[in-house]
GUDOBA-671786 format. One record per residue (C-alpha): chain; z, y, x. Coordinates in steps of 0.05 Angstrom, whole numbers, padded with zeros to 5 digits. Layout:
BEGIN
A|Z|Y|X $
...
***
This chain:
BEGIN
A|-00038|-00154|00523 $
A|-00094|-00206|00523 $
A|-00058|-00247|00471 $
A|-00051|-00185|00426 $
A|-00125|-00169|00434 $
A|-00144|-00239|00414 $
A|-00100|-00236|00352 $
A|-00130|-00168|00334 $
A|-00201|-00195|00342 $
A|-00185|-00254|00297 $
A|-00155|-00208|00245 $
A|-00216|-00163|00244 $
A|-00261|-00223|00238 $
A|-00221|-00246|00178 $
A|-00227|-00178|00147 $
A|-00302|-00179|00156 $
A|-00306|-00246|00122 $
A|-00264|-00224|00064 $
A|-00304|-00160|00059 $
A|-00370|-00197|00056 $
A|-00343|-00239|-00002 $
A|-00317|-00177|-00038 $
A|-00386|-00143|-00034 $
A|-00416|-00199|-00076 $
A|-00360|-00214|-00125 $
A|-00301|-00179|-00158 $
A|-00234|-00182|-00122 $
A|-00191|-00242|-00137 $
A|-00135|-00235|-00187 $
A|-00065|-00228|-00159 $
A|-00035|-00294|-00140 $
A|00019|-00317|-00188 $
A|00087|-00307|-00157 $
A|00160|-00318|-00173 $
A|00171|-00247|-00151 $
A|00179|-00207|-00216 $
A|00154|-00144|-00182 $
A|00086|-00176|-00172 $
A|00082|-00195|-00245 $
A|00103|-00126|-00267 $
A|00051|-00095|-00220 $
A|-00006|-00136|-00249 $
A|00010|-00115|-00321 $
A|00026|-00042|-00304 $
A|-00038|-00032|-00265 $
A|-00080|-00055|-00324 $
A|-00052|-00002|-00370 $
A|-00085|00067|-00371 $
A|-00043|00129|-00361 $
A|-00035|00178|-00418 $
A|-00068|00247|-00412 $
A|-00002|00276|-00387 $
A|00057|00238|-00359 $
A|00130|00259|-00367 $
A|00163|00291|-00307 $
A|00214|00234|-00303 $
A|00221|00164|-00328 $
A|00279|00116|-00332 $
A|00274|00046|-00305 $
A|00304|-00004|-00257 $
A|00292|-00036|-00190 $
A|00311|-00105|-00166 $
A|00347|-00087|-00101 $
A|00373|-00144|-00058 $
A|00371|-00189|-00120 $
A|00410|-00141|-00164 $
A|00379|-00098|-00220 $
A|00393|-00024|-00208 $
A|00377|00031|-00259 $
A|00342|00093|-00232 $
A|00308|00157|-00253 $
A|00238|00162|-00225 $
A|00202|00228|-00212 $
A|00128|00240|-00226 $
A|00085|00254|-00165 $
A|00015|00283|-00173 $
A|-00033|00290|-00116 $
A|-00064|00358|-00102 $
A|-00117|00370|-00155 $
A|-00153|00419|-00109 $
A|-00171|00368|-00056 $
A|-00240|00335|-00060 $
A|-00212|00264|-00055 $
A|-00198|00224|-00119 $
A|-00132|00247|-00148 $
A|-00076|00203|-00175 $
A|-00005|00205|-00200 $
A|00053|00156|-00194 $
A|00129|00154|-00201 $
A|00174|00157|-00141 $
A|00243|00126|-00135 $
A|00299|00177|-00124 $
A|00304|00161|-00050 $
A|00230|00166|-00032 $
A|00196|00232|-00014 $
A|00122|00250|-00010 $
A|00099|00277|00057 $
A|00026|00298|00059 $
A|-00011|00313|00124 $
A|-00083|00327|00144 $
A|-00104|00254|00149 $
A|-00056|00215|00105 $
A|-00003|00218|00051 $
A|00063|00183|00064 $
A|00118|00164|00015 $
A|00179|00160|00061 $
A|00247|00129|00047 $
A|00307|00176|00047 $
A|00364|00126|00042 $
A|00433|00158|00036 $
A|00400|00226|00041 $
A|00374|00209|00111 $
A|00300|00207|00126 $
A|00279|00138|00149 $
A|00214|00153|00186 $
A|00197|00080|00198 $
A|00201|00060|00124 $
A|00140|00087|00088 $
A|00080|00073|00044 $
A|00019|00111|00070 $
A|-00048|00126|00036 $
A|-00107|00140|00083 $
A|-00178|00152|00059 $
A|-00233|00126|00104 $
A|-00289|00176|00119 $
A|-00340|00188|00064 $
A|-00399|00140|00070 $
A|-00359|00087|00108 $
A|-00389|00018|00095 $
A|-00345|-00042|00086 $
A|-00373|-00070|00151 $
A|-00348|-00008|00188 $
A|-00277|-00010|00159 $
A|-00247|-00058|00210 $
A|-00256|-00013|00270 $
A|-00226|00047|00233 $
A|-00167|00005|00210 $
A|-00155|-00022|00280 $
A|-00153|00048|00309 $
A|-00097|00067|00262 $
A|-00053|00005|00266 $
A|00021|00026|00273 $
A|00050|00012|00341 $
A|-00013|-00025|00364 $
A|00011|-00085|00323 $
A|-00032|-00148|00318 $
A|-00062|-00155|00248 $
A|-00052|-00219|00210 $
A|-00108|-00229|00158 $
A|-00087|-00257|00091 $
A|-00133|-00311|00063 $
A|-00174|-00290|00002 $
A|-00137|-00336|-00046 $
A|-00068|-00313|-00021 $
A|-00077|-00239|-00032 $
A|-00018|-00209|-00072 $
A|-00057|-00151|-00103 $
A|-00116|-00162|-00149 $
A|-00148|-00095|-00131 $
A|-00149|-00105|-00056 $
A|-00212|-00121|-00018 $
A|-00172|-00148|00040 $
A|-00099|-00153|00062 $
A|-00070|-00156|00132 $
A|00002|-00169|00152 $
A|00040|-00127|00204 $
A|00095|-00156|00247 $
A|00114|-00127|00315 $
A|00170|-00103|00361 $
A|00175|-00027|00364 $
A|00191|-00013|00437 $
A|00262|-00040|00436 $
A|00277|-00007|00368 $
A|00273|-00071|00329 $
A|00223|-00110|00289 $
A|00174|-00075|00242 $
A|00138|-00111|00186 $
A|00093|-00095|00128 $
A|00019|-00098|00109 $
A|-00046|-00059|00107 $
A|-00084|-00063|00041 $
A|-00157|-00044|00038 $
A|-00182|-00017|-00028 $
A|-00239|00023|-00060 $
A|-00241|00075|-00114 $
A|-00310|00096|-00136 $
A|-00352|00098|-00073 $
A|-00293|00113|-00026 $
A|-00253|00063|00015 $
A|-00179|00073|00029 $
A|-00120|00037|00059 $
A|-00048|00032|00036 $
A|00000|00014|00092 $
A|00070|-00013|00079 $
A|00113|-00005|00142 $
A|00188|-00015|00150 $
A|00242|-00046|00194 $
A|00250|-00119|00176 $
A|00322|-00109|00155 $
A|00298|-00060|00101 $
A|00254|-00112|00067 $
A|00299|-00125|00006 $
A|00309|-00051|-00007 $
A|00244|-00018|00012 $
A|00194|-00069|-00015 $
A|00214|-00061|-00089 $
A|00211|00014|-00083 $
A|00142|00013|-00052 $
A|00119|-00037|-00104 $
A|00142|00010|-00160 $
A|00099|00066|-00131 $
A|00039|00019|-00131 $
A|00053|-00007|-00201 $
A|00056|00064|-00230 $
A|-00006|00089|-00193 $
A|-00059|00119|-00239 $
A|-00124|00150|-00218 $
A|-00136|00219|-00248 $
A|-00210|00208|-00264 $
A|-00202|00141|-00300 $
A|-00129|00137|-00320 $
A|-00129|00066|-00293 $
A|-00083|00035|-00242 $
A|-00101|00008|-00174 $
***
């Protein structure tokens, strides 16, 4: 327990340092990677969305090293809610599950809901300063996992203010991995959490990346 607390304290200190840098300068561009999904994400996020997007789109995913064609379904957040709205395209085996405090895109592999494999959007309270974000993020860490801050120059997403890795044992149910990404749209801070069993990495990561690549804010038409 003491070891975990020390790791968490170090992670939050790293987040504070990254946040301080982000307040005074724009976020770093995405690191160049051999992963084609990263490259696709960088270019897709730069392109604005049209006024209306088709209900479906055809594309492909690189799953376990093999390209796989798929039909993606448009998801649009509730226009009635006061938070900034957005749209994106979901793979056929991911389902949106909104709740009072977050929105999850959960894997449904083979028609079965995989509760531990999800991408979750959570808005931090209105008026939250960057300096206050670490405590709020720590309070919502899945499974009490120790956060692993990613160095500023190693961040994989150009829009992120900070990135933290997740890696923990889920009470005898296996290893869970992923990341928490801190971002900002307008004056509001938010987190996007990728969380999945380690054995799902090759299948879930490309699906979650596609959701991020196709993300478009309703008010600006721009990506993340």
